[in-house]
Every structure is written in C-alpha cells, then in structure tokens.
N, C-alpha and C positions, 0 to 999 in steps of 0.2 A: 806860608811861614815855614821855616825848616824846623826839624824835630827840636833842635836846641832852643829856637825862638819860642816854640810851643811850651817847652818845659819852663823856660824863664817866665812866660806869661802866666802860667799856672802857679808858680811859686810866688809871684808878685800880685796875684789877684787878691783883693781885700777880703773876699768871702772865705778863703781857705778851703774851698770845696770844688768839685767837678761833678757835672751831671753826665750820666751814660745811659744808654738804652739799647735794647735789642728788639727785633720784631718777632712776635710769635707767629703761629701758623695763619692766623686771621689778618696779619699786618698790623695788629695793635701793638704799639710800643710799650714794652715793659722795661722799667729802669729804676734807678736810684741815684741819690747823692752819695759820693764818697769824699773822704778828706783828701786834700792835696797830697798829704804824706802817703796815703794809701794808694793813690794813682801813681805816684813816682815809683813805688815799690813794684808795681805790676806792668808798668808801661812797656817793658820789653819782654814780657812773658804772657801770662794769662791769670785769670781769677776764676773763682767758683761762682756760679750763678744757678739757683734752684732750677732743676729741669721740670718743675711743675708747669712752666710756661708752655711745655709741649704735652702736658697731661691734663689740661683743663680747657674749657671753652672761653669765649670772650666775656662771659658772666662769671668766671672762676668756678664753674661747676665741673668737678672732676669727672673725666671720662671713665666709663665702666667697661670700655672695649678696647683700651690702648695696650699695645705691647711694649712700647719704648719705655714708658714709665707709668707709675701708678701706685696704689696701696701695696701692690705686690713687690715693688722695689724700694719702697720707703721714700721716694722722692729725694734722691741724693742731689748734690751739686753736679752740674756739667761744667766742662771747661768753656770759658768764653774769652776771647781775645779781642781787645779793642783795636780799631783801625785808626791810626793817627792821620791818614788821609781824610778822615771825616771830621776833623777838628773844625768847630764852629764856636762862635760867640753868640749867646742868646741875647738879643737887644732888649727884650722885655724882662730879662732877669739880670740887668746890670752887666751885660756882656759876659755872663758866666761862661766858662769853658765847658763844651760839650763834645762827646764822642759817641759814635755808633760801634757795636761789636758784632761779632759772628761767633756761633757755637763750634766747638771742636770735639772730636772724639777722644777716647781715652789714649789713643796713640798720637794725639796731636794733629790729626788730619781733619778735614772738613766733616762736620756732622751732616749725614745725608738727608736728614729731615729739616735742616735749618733753611729757611727761604732764602736768606742772602748767600749762603753757600751754594744752594742750588743754582742761583743766577750766576755765580761765579763759574760753576762747572760748565754750564751752557755757553757762557761767554768764551771760555777757553777753547771749547769746540770750534766756535766760530773763528777764533784767532789762529787756530791750527789750520783751518781751511784758507787762511789769508784774508780774512775779512775783519774790519773794524766796525762793530755795530754802533750806530748813532741813534739814540732814542729820545723821546720826550713823552710825557703823559700830560693830559689836560683833564681838568675836573669841573663838574657842575655840582653845586651844593646849595642847600636852603639854609636861610638864616632867620632866626626868631628872636623876638623881644622877650626872652625867657631866661631863667636861670635853671640849674639842675634841680634846685629845690622847688621852684614854682612849677615846673613841668611835672615833676613827680607828684606834687600835691594834687594836681588836676588829672592824674592817671594817664598822663601823656596824651590827653584828649584836647582838641581845639587850641593848639599852640597859636600864639599871635605872630603872624609873619612881620619881618622887619619893615616891609613895605607891602601895600595892598595891590592887587590887580596883576594883569598880565602885561609886561612892559619890557620886551627883550631889546637889547642894544639900546637902552635908554640913556641918553645923556643927562636927562632931567633927574631920574631916580638916583643917579650916584651922587647927587648933591645932598640927599638925605643920608645921615650917618657917614658923611664924607671923611670924618676923622678915622673911622673904622677902615674905609677904603684905602685911605692914605697910609695908614700904619700897615695894612696888609702888604701894599706895594713896597714900602720903604723897609719895614722890619724884615720881610722875607728876603729882599735883596741883600740886607746886612747879615742874614742868617745863611747866606749862600744858597738860597733857593730863589733864584732870579725869575721873574715873570716876564713873558714876552707881551701879554696882554691880560686885561681884567675888565669884564663888563657884565651888565645884567643879562640874564636869560629870560626866556618867557616863563612866567610864574611869579607868585608873590614872594618877594625876598630872596630870589635865587640869583646866584652869581656864577660866572664861568671864568676860569683862569687857565691859561696856557703857560706851562713852565718851559724855560729855555732848554733847547736841545743840547745834548752832550753825550759822552760815552755812556753806555748802557748801565753800568753799575752806579755811576754818579747820578744818572737819571732816576733809577729806582730808589736810591737814597734821598734824593730831592723829593720825589713823589710821596714817599712814606713820611718824611718829615713834614711836608706841606700840610698833610691832612691834620696831624696833631698840632702843628704850629697855628693853622687857621683857628682851631678850637681854642687854643690858649689865648691867642690875640682876640678872639670874639669874647671870651670871658672878660677881658680887660675892658670891654665896651658894653657890658651888660647884654651880651648877645650869645645865643646858643646856635652852633652850626651842626648840621648833620649831613653825612655823606651817604645816607641810605639810598638805595637804588630807587625806591619809590615810596615816598612817605604818605602820599594821598592818591587814591584811586582816580580822581578827576584831574590830576595834574600831571604834567610830563615827569619822567624819571630823571635820574642823574647819571650821566655817562662819565666814564674815565678813559676815554679814547687814547689809544697809543699810537703815536707816530714813529716810523722806523725806516732806516735805510741802512745799507752796507757800503762800506768804503774800503778802497784799496789805496793806501797812502793818501794822496790828496784827491783822489778820484771817486765820485759816486757811482758805483758800479750798477745802480738801478737805472741809470740814465743811458739812453741810446738815441742820438740825434737822428739816426737813419730810420728808426722805427716810426711808423705812422702815428703811434701813440706815445712815442719817446720812451718806451719801456724796453729795457734790455732783456735778453733771454733769461739771464739770471733772476731778474725781478719776477718774470713770469713763472719761473720755477718756485720761487719763494712764495708767491700768491698761491700757486696750486698746492704747495705743501700746506699752507694755512687752511685752505678750503677742505683738503683731505682729512687733516688732523682735527679740525675744529670740533666735530661731534664727539671725538674721543676725549677731549680735554676741557669741555665747557666749564666744568666747576672751578677751574682756575680763573675764568673770566667772569663767572657768575656763582659766587661762592656761597650765597646765603639763600634762605627761603624767599626772602623779599626780592632778590635779584630777578626772579622769573616774573614778578609783577610788572617790571619795567619792560620786559621783552614781549611786548604786545604790539599788534598791528597799528600803524598810524600814530605811534607816540615817540617818534624820533629815535627809536632803537630798533635794530634788525630783528627779524623773526625767520629769515630764510638763508640758505647756503648760497649766497650771491656775492658777485663783485662787480665792480664797474669803475669808470673814471669820473671822479668828481660828482658822485651821486650819494646823497645822504640817506637813501632808504635801503642800502645794501649793507652786508656784514663787513666787507672789505672795500674801502674806498681808495682807489689810486690817484695820487696827485702828481701830475707829470708836467708841471709848468716850466721847469728849468733844470739846468745841469746841477745846481747845488740843492735845489728845493724838492727834486723828485723823491717821492717817499710813499709809503703805504700807511693808511690809517685803519687800524682795527677797531671797529665801532661797536663790536658786541660787548666790550668790557664796560662794567659799571663802576661808578664811583666807590662802591663798597668793596672793591677788590683789594687784595694784598698786592702792592705794586711789584715786589720782587717775583711773586709767582706769575703775575700777568705778563710781565716782560719776558720772564724766562720762557713761558709757554709760546709767546709770539716768536721768539727767536728760534727756539727748538723746532717748532713746527715748520717755520720757514726754511731752516737748514735741512730738515728732512726732505722737502721738496727739491733743494739744490743737490743733495747727496744722491737722491734717487732719480734725478733729472726728470722730474714729473712735467708733463706737458700741460700748459694751461689751455685745455681743449674746450673747457666751459666758456661759452661766449659771455662777453660783458652784458649785464643786464641794462636794458634801455627802458626808461620810464620808471614806473612804480615797483621797486623791488619787493614790497610786501606781497605782491600778487604773483611773483615769479616762483612758482613751486616746482619748477623743472628738475632741480637738483637737490630737493629735500628741504626740511625745515629743522629748526633746532630742538633739542629735547625740551619738553614742556614744564619741568619742574626739577628741583635739586635731586629728588629721589631717582627719577629716570635718567638724569645726567650722571649721577654718581655710579649707578649700576653699570652704565656703559663705560665710564672711565676705569672702574675697578677691574673690569675683566678684559680690558683693551691691551693687547700686545703692542699696539702703537704708542699708547700713553707710556707704558713701561720702557719701551725702547728709547723714547726721546727724553724722558724725565727721570728714569731709574725706577726699578721695582720697588726698592725700599721706601722711596719718597711716596710713590703712588699708593702703596699699601697703607702708609700712615695717613696721608691726606684723605684717602677714601674713607677710612674709619672715622675721621673727625667730621666729614660731611654726613655719613650715616648717623652719627650722634646728633648733628644738627636737625636732620629730618625726624629723628625719634623724638626730640624735644618739642617740635612743632606738632607732631602727630598726637601727642597726649594733651595738648593745650586746649582749653575751652575758650573760644574767642568771643568777642563782642557780637560778631556777625552771627554766630550760632545762637546766642542768647536771644538776639533780636528776632531771629528767624523762627526759632523753635519753641521758646519758653512758654508763650501762651497758647500757640496753636496746636502743638502736638499733644 
C-alpha cells in the first residue's frame, strides 16, 4: 500500500486507533494504542516514548548500573519514529493497523543502543560494500495448555504440555489443536510474517516454524513480530507459548537459527559452481569471520542465564567452534545445494534471542571476515561436532561470555563501543539477578542435609 492508502485505511478503520511497538534490548515488544488523530499528527515526524525501555529489564526492574537513563536522568521521553514500511493489519484484532518504530537521538539521528537502529547500521555497511543481505530466522518453541493465571498459581511448576510425548515431524500430532496450527499459518501470513513451514519438533507440545527469507531488516521485523504474534494467537486458543532456550533439563532446547546469504543484484555471491563444495571464496571469508568473532559476541546469540542450559553436548545445540557442510552438530552449518539456496545457518542462536541483535551480529561478524579477507583455514568438521575440540569451545555461562564481550576490541569494532557498553551492563545486571536468587534446586539439595 502507498502512504496515502495507509492513511486512508487508518482514517476509515472503525476502531479509531492504531497499535505501535518498539523492541527493547531483550527483543521484547513495548508498545501502546494511540488514536488515529494522534497517529496522523506524528506520521511524518516523531513522537516521545519513555526511555525507561532501555533502563529496565524484561521484568521491569530498573537497572542500577545504567548510564543512558535511570533515576539520575528522571526517565525522560526519547524520540521514536514510526516506519511506514512496517505497516500491517492485525488479523486477530479486526485488522487493526500496526506499525514498528525505531528510537532516535536528540539530533534526530539513530540512537546507538536501539536494536533496530543497530541492524540498520550494519546493513548499511554491507550495502556500502556492494552486498544485499538476505536472511531468515526459524524458531522452536513449546506450547502448554495453560494461562498466565494458571501457570503463576502453580509457581511455574509442572505446566501441562499441549500434547504428550516425543513426536517430531508428526503428521498425527498436528491434528490435535489443529485450529491453533491453522490460525498460526493463516493469521501470520495475513500479518506479513509468512511461514515456509511449520511442524512438530521432538518434545511434548513443541513446534518449529521457518519464516520466509527476505531482506535482513524485514527478516528481523518478521522474527520479532513472530514471537509476540505466536503468544497472542496462542492466548486466543487457551495456550501459552514459550521461547525459553531450555524450559526443562530433560528435554531439548529451543533454537532460533539464522539462515543468511549475500547477493549482488540477482546473484547469490555465496555460490561458486567451480568449487568442490560450491562455496565461493567470499562465503568462506564470511564463515571465517563468524568463527573468529563468535566467542567475542556470544551474548547476542545467547542473551539470558537460561541460554547456556541449551548449549550442552548432544542436545541439538552446538558447544564447539566448528563449521561443516550440512552437519547439525556444529556451530555453523553451510548449505550449498544450489545457486539460489546456498547459505549459512548459524545454529548457536537460541529462540530467546533478540532478532535484531542476532541478525546484526551474524552480518557484522561475517563482514569482518570479508573486510579482513580471513582465510577459512579451519577444516570442516566430519562426524560429531560436539567432540571436535580442536578450535575451542563456547563460553560456559552468561557471566563468562559477557566478560569476554565487554573487553573485546573485536566486539566494539563490529558493533560499536556505545552499544557494547550498554548491552554488556544489561547482561551484567541479568547475571547479578541470577546470582542472588535462591532456587528450588538449592532448597532440595541443601535444606535438610546441610
């Protein structure tokens, strides 16, 4: 739709309102409804949005270590500009008009700690090098026959899975709650988050969805909207969906794998028909860059305490600095089946990630390899990548990963010193909250015996 058609639609929508949202540092959508009149008054400019969204965590607890905003600044409004290219109609809200926005600084430029602006900055670097990034993210997530009230009442213990047992790629299981499955496919498509595929994964009540590939910013918008949309559609069916990286120690975790390629006009520059593995030299440099940078930026791929419970051996998530061709036990899986489909899948990334940050980190580290013409000297892993320790392992927890990122000149070079400083302190805060918590595990282990 043209801008004029969008404005006409908003004026004529019977609700008289518009829904808008922005992504915070954790990838959680924060938003509001505004009147159609308010929208029309700011459509070509910007509006104020409380900057507390960068001053608190996902549970609305105010950081005590933040520089950007806090009690010391009084939590003023920050500038936020809506992107008309993100216009959508929400099918489960009577086709209500919806927009995403990005934060701007007092001078009207991009705010350096805004996740969506960070991705735009890295994308501009790729385009300046002559490359058009094509990306897509896929997600695994668990579904439960619960409501927020019922789950809170039972202390988040023993949630009832939507379906029992381990039944990956099951045609049979998708007939249960088929109205939920159907609405996911249909409503997400109408919400401009089209799926290429949707199926059960191994685990009780777990699904996996692959979102259609597109340009990188749209891919990140789609991925971010997908997570919230799935939760909202689930509510409509008496279901709770979670994108936790690992909700149960005895079950597989949830990945948020990112597929990526670079294009030059109509040509996939990752593909080389003459190479034995059909990988261009540029693709090899891109992979080398990701391998080199990965230990420096892991919190962007694994941002929570829980993320590292997923990154364990033999659980369909990588633990070593490895790559290979079509091997699901390594960190970076190259897929080189054809001229159009040749791409890299970064498998470290969990479903709990902020898509803007994960995609920005993938692209920035790949571009680092291209700019520095890194050679892919590390051989492809054959067999079990969990046992290939030749080139190192991933940091074991959020504290270790954050310490490495915070002090890394590599992280600051590819993503910016201001962003890394802010993101690092938010991860330090997350670790601090975890460190002071007394868990059920501790009570069961120590209460009587010690």
